[in-house]
PDB file of N, CA, C and O in Angstrom, chain B, residues numbered from 101:
ATOM      1  N   MET B 101      -0.712  -5.243  12.787  1.00  0.00           N
ATOM      2  CA  MET B 101      -0.130  -5.023  11.433  1.00  0.00           C
ATOM      3  C   MET B 101      -0.894  -3.801  10.813  1.00  0.00           C
ATOM      4  O   MET B 101      -1.490  -3.912   9.742  1.00  0.00           O
ATOM      5  N   SER B 102      -0.852  -2.657  11.512  1.00  0.00           N
ATOM      6  CA  SER B 102      -1.472  -1.507  11.040  1.00  0.00           C
ATOM      7  C   SER B 102      -0.701  -0.949   9.877  1.00  0.00           C
ATOM      8  O   SER B 102      -1.267  -0.409   8.926  1.00  0.00           O
ATOM      9  N   ASN B 103       0.613  -1.091   9.972  1.00  0.00           N
ATOM     10  CA  ASN B 103       1.545  -0.456   8.976  1.00  0.00           C
ATOM     11  C   ASN B 103       1.195  -1.139   7.628  1.00  0.00           C
ATOM     12  O   ASN B 103       0.941  -0.481   6.620  1.00  0.00           O
ATOM     13  N   LEU B 104       1.194  -2.532   7.665  1.00  0.00           N
ATOM     14  CA  LEU B 104       0.998  -3.255   6.323  1.00  0.00           C
ATOM     15  C   LEU B 104      -0.325  -2.854   5.804  1.00  0.00           C
ATOM     16  O   LEU B 104      -0.449  -2.568   4.613  1.00  0.00           O
ATOM     17  N   GLN B 105      -1.339  -2.814   6.636  1.00  0.00           N
ATOM     18  CA  GLN B 105      -2.684  -2.469   6.092  1.00  0.00           C
ATOM     19  C   GLN B 105      -2.732  -1.120   5.525  1.00  0.00           C
ATOM     20  O   GLN B 105      -3.394  -0.862   4.520  1.00  0.00           O
ATOM     21  N   ASN B 106      -2.007  -0.227   6.187  1.00  0.00           N
ATOM     22  CA  ASN B 106      -1.979   1.224   5.679  1.00  0.00           C
ATOM     23  C   ASN B 106      -1.304   1.250   4.353  1.00  0.00           C
ATOM     24  O   ASN B 106      -1.795   1.899   3.429  1.00  0.00           O
ATOM     25  N   LEU B 107      -0.171   0.557   4.213  1.00  0.00           N
ATOM     26  CA  LEU B 107       0.545   0.546   2.934  1.00  0.00           C
ATOM     27  C   LEU B 107      -0.349  -0.037   1.851  1.00  0.00           C
ATOM     28  O   LEU B 107      -0.479   0.521   0.762  1.00  0.00           O
ATOM     29  N   GLN B 108      -0.948  -1.143   2.164  1.00  0.00           N
ATOM     30  CA  GLN B 108      -1.808  -1.812   1.108  1.00  0.00           C
ATOM     31  C   GLN B 108      -2.926  -0.883   0.672  1.00  0.00           C
ATOM     32  O   GLN B 108      -3.269  -0.833  -0.510  1.00  0.00           O
ATOM     33  N   SER B 109      -3.506  -0.136   1.629  1.00  0.00           N
ATOM     34  CA  SER B 109      -4.594   0.696   1.351  1.00  0.00           C
ATOM     35  C   SER B 109      -4.112   1.911   0.408  1.00  0.00           C
ATOM     36  O   SER B 109      -4.821   2.340  -0.502  1.00  0.00           O
ATOM     37  N   TYR B 110      -2.897   2.397   0.701  1.00  0.00           N
ATOM     38  CA  TYR B 110      -2.388   3.475  -0.063  1.00  0.00           C
ATOM     39  C   TYR B 110      -1.144   2.979  -0.847  1.00  0.00           C
ATOM     40  O   TYR B 110      -0.064   3.022  -0.257  1.00  0.00           O
ATOM     41  N   ASP B 111      -1.188   2.547  -2.030  1.00  0.00           N
ATOM     42  CA  ASP B 111      -0.072   2.053  -2.816  1.00  0.00           C
ATOM     43  C   ASP B 111       0.243   2.940  -3.920  1.00  0.00           C
ATOM     44  O   ASP B 111      -0.368   2.776  -4.976  1.00  0.00           O
ATOM     45  N   PRO B 112       1.150   3.896  -3.816  1.00  0.00           N
ATOM     46  CA  PRO B 112       1.450   4.830  -4.903  1.00  0.00           C
ATOM     47  C   PRO B 112       2.156   4.119  -6.062  1.00  0.00           C
ATOM     48  O   PRO B 112       2.214   4.642  -7.175  1.00  0.00           O
ATOM     49  N   PHE B 113       2.684   2.938  -5.795  1.00  0.00           N
ATOM     50  CA  PHE B 113       3.421   2.278  -6.776  1.00  0.00           C
ATOM     51  C   PHE B 113       2.611   1.039  -7.316  1.00  0.00           C
ATOM     52  O   PHE B 113       3.078   0.287  -8.171  1.00  0.00           O
ATOM     53  N   ALA B 114       1.467   0.894  -6.802  1.00  0.00           N
ATOM     54  CA  ALA B 114       0.601  -0.245  -7.236  1.00  0.00           C
ATOM     55  C   ALA B 114       0.242  -0.189  -8.696  1.00  0.00           C
ATOM     56  O   ALA B 114       0.135  -1.197  -9.394  1.00  0.00           O
ATOM     57  N   ASP B 115       0.057   1.076  -9.132  1.00  0.00           N
ATOM     58  CA  ASP B 115      -0.300   1.237 -10.598  1.00  0.00           C
ATOM     59  C   ASP B 115       1.014   0.964 -11.447  1.00  0.00           C
ATOM     60  O   ASP B 115       0.892   0.381 -12.525  1.00  0.00           O
ATOM     61  N   THR B 116       2.110   1.314 -11.057  1.00  0.00           N
ATOM     62  CA  THR B 116       3.331   1.047 -11.830  1.00  0.00           C
ATOM     63  C   THR B 116       3.720  -0.399 -11.810  1.00  0.00           C
ATOM     64  O   THR B 116       4.412  -0.866 -12.714  1.00  0.00           O
ATOM     65  N   GLY B 117       3.294  -1.122 -10.800  1.00  0.00           N
ATOM     66  CA  GLY B 117       3.536  -2.619 -10.712  1.00  0.00           C
ATOM     67  C   GLY B 117       4.314  -2.929  -9.447  1.00  0.00           C
ATOM     68  O   GLY B 117       4.618  -4.091  -9.179  1.00  0.00           O
TER      69      GLY B 117
END
């Protein structure tokens, strides 16, 4: 699950919600 981990690590929309 490298993709999932990568996405979680870099979430450009995490701040927006």
